N, C-alpha and C positions, 0 to 999 in steps of 0.2 A: 433548383429542384422543385418540381410542382407538387400538386396534391397526389398522394400515394396511399392506397388503401393498405391496411395492416392486417394480414391474416397469416395463420400458420407460423406464429412467432416461436423462437427458441431462446430461452425456455418459454413455455406457454404462460399466458397471463394467470391461468389457474394454479400454476405450480411455482411461479417465480419467487414467491416469498420463502419457499423452502429451498431455493437454489443457493446454498451456501457452501463454502469450501469444507471438505471432509474433516479438516482439523477441528471444526466445532463439534461435530458428532463424536470425534475421537477424544474429546476433552483435552485437545492439545493447544487450543487458543484460550489463554487465561482471562478470566473475568476480573471484576474490580478488586476483590479482596485477596486474590491469589498473589503470592510473591515468589513461589518456587516453580521454575519451568518443569514441565513434564518431559520424560525421556521418550520423545516421539521421533521416529526416524522413518523416512519415506524413500522411495527410489530403490537403489541397490544398497542394502545395509552392509554389504561387504566391500563396497567400492573404495578405492584409494582416494578418490576425489570427493571431498565433503564441501557442501554448500550450505550456508546458514542464512535464513531469512529472518530479519528482526524488525520490530516496529509495532504500530497500533493496528487497528482493523483495516487500515489502508495498505499495510504490508500484507495482512491476511488475504485481502482480495487479489493479491498477486500470487498466492499459493498455487492455484490451478495452473498458472503459466509455468512456474518453476517445477511443479510436479510433472508436467508434460516433458519439460527439458531434462529432468532427472531420469525419467524413463527412457528418453531417446538417447541420452548421452552417458548413461550409466553413472550417475552421481548418487552419492549418499546425501539426502536432503534432510536438514533439520529445520523445523519451523518454530521460532520463538517469538510469538506475538501475544499482545495483551490489549484488551479493550481500553481505549482512551489513553493509552500510555505510549507516548512517542519515544523513539530511540534517542532523540536528542537529549543530552544530559542537562536538564534544568527542571526546577520545581513546577508542577502544574496543579491546577485546581480541577477537582472532579465535581461536575454539576449534579450527579446523582447522589454522591456521598455528602455533598455540600461542605466540603472542607479540602484542605491540602491533600493531594493524592500521594501520601507517603508510601503506599504499596507500590506505586510506580517506581519510586527511587530504589526500593529494595529489589524490585524485579530487574531493573537495569543492572544493578550490581551483580545479581545472580546470573544474568545473561552474559556479562563480560567474563565472569568466572567460567561459565560453560564454554565460551569461545576459546578461552585460554587452554582448557583441557582438550578441545577438539583440534586446535591448530588447523582450521579449514583452509581450503584453497580460495574460497570466496565468501565474503559476508555482504549481503544485500540489505540496505536500509531503505525503508519507505514509510512516510508518515502523512497523516492528514494535516492540511495547513490551517484548519480551524481549531478551536479549543481556547482554553484560557491558561495563562501563566499565573503562578503564585509569587507575588512580589511584595516584600515588606508587609506580609500579613493580609494581603488583599488580592482578589482575582482581577485580572485585566485581560481583555481580548488579545489573543495572539497577534492579530493583525496590527496592533498598535506598537508592538516591540519586536520588529524584525531583527534588531541588533541582538536581542536575547536569544532568538532562534539561531542566529549565526554562531554565537558563542557556544551554545549548548551542542549544536551539531558538530562543530569543530572539535569540541572536547570529547565527544563520543567517538568520532572517527580516529582521533589521535590515541584513544585508549585501545581501540580495536586494531588499528593498523599494524602494530608489532606482532599481533597474534594470528594474522591471516595473510595469505599471499596477496590478496586483492580485496579492496572495498569498493562497492558500487552504491551510489545513491540514485534512487529512482524518484524523480519529482512527482508531486501529487497529481492525481488525475483530475481533469476538469470536472466541475460540479454542475449538474443540471439545475434548472430553475424550479423544478417541481419533483414530487415523488413520481418517478417515471412510470411504473406500472399503473398507477392511478390515472395519470394523465393520458396514457395510451388507451386505457380502457374507455376513457371518455371521448376519445378522438380516433376511433378505429378507421375513419375515412380520410384522415389527414395527418400524415407523419410530421409535417412541419409544425403542427400545433404544439408539439412537445419539444421542439428544438430550443436551444438556449443561445442567446447572443454570445459571441466569443468574449466580449468584454466582461460579461458577468460570469462566465464559466471558468475562466482561467485566472489564476493568481500570479500575475507576471512578476510581482515583487518577490514573492517567495521563490519562484523559479530562478530568478536572478541571484538571490541570496545563496541558494543551494548550489548553483553552478559555480559561484565565486568560492564558496567554502570548499567545495570538492577540488577545485583547481589548486587552492592554497594548501590543502592537506594531502594531495596526491591521490584522492579517490577519483573514480570514474563517475561522471554525472550523465544520466539518461533522462531526457525529457519525453514523456509519453504523449504530449499534447496532440501531436499530429495523428496519432492512431485513434484517439477518441473524438477529435474534431477535424476530420478530413475535409469537411466543408464548413461553410459559415451560413447560418448558425450551426452550432454543434448538435448533431442529430441524437435522438434518443434510441433510434433503431438504425443499424447498419446492415444492409442486406435484409435478412429475416431474423437477425439476432438482436434481442434486447440488450442494450449496452449496460443498463443498470438494473439492479434488483429492487432498489428503493430510491432514496434521494441522493445517494452518493457512492454506493458500493457497486463495483462491476459484477455482472453475472459470471458464473463459472464458464459457460461456453464462450463468452466473449474473451475472458481472460486467457483461456486455453488457446484461442485463435491468435493471440498476440505472440505466442512463443516463437514462431519463425521470424518475426520482426525484431524481437528483443535479442535473440541469440547472437546475431552478428555484432551487436554492440557491446557484448560482454567481453571481459578480458579472456585471453587464451588460458584455459585451465589444463592444458596438456601436461602430462606427467614428464 
């Protein structure tokens, strides 16, 4: 791919910072100190097929994808996401609170209780691969203890599996090497300037871990890498669509555009 000028982007560079899933404006995405999920339902509230999305902000950035699918397939969609709180059942450290993130533990417990009440057709799990675990009174980078992630994810899937017809794990999205809107603003005459080498964008070890855990627990694993990195290096813009609204979250238009690619990989939710 050669030099390509970037004009008429969607979302526009002037509005991209405000391009966040509606669950934030609706107060349906929990922030740090919250522990009780809100009763937020999207799609067809009367539908017999219920789908639940859980995880941290990297589950939340999949919400536009699932909202589109819910509208198209007549699902009742429940979003249970919380900032910096992975669905994987293990203690984590919150860098903002500068302590063990006990609110995350309480949140997970409440989420499983909600799933038990809902008995959904599908639970979708997705989490960021970065962050820090809380181990023996100390914070350690998540990348240093892939074994803990495997154990925590397996524990969560096994807790949810009896409560839902299907469990899907979506691997984390590739990470750009910069704050994409800032980089694009500085390089409007060259799309490649903001692309990220595949080796830096993709966490292959985490993908392998989640694929293995999913297979062992009977969950379906979906790797989104090819959708965000269709070329090497991984682009910041695909067509006229900005892929990221910041340094790692997908834009709403891009997430919605992935619905037709994701749908065939989901389990059959037919009644």
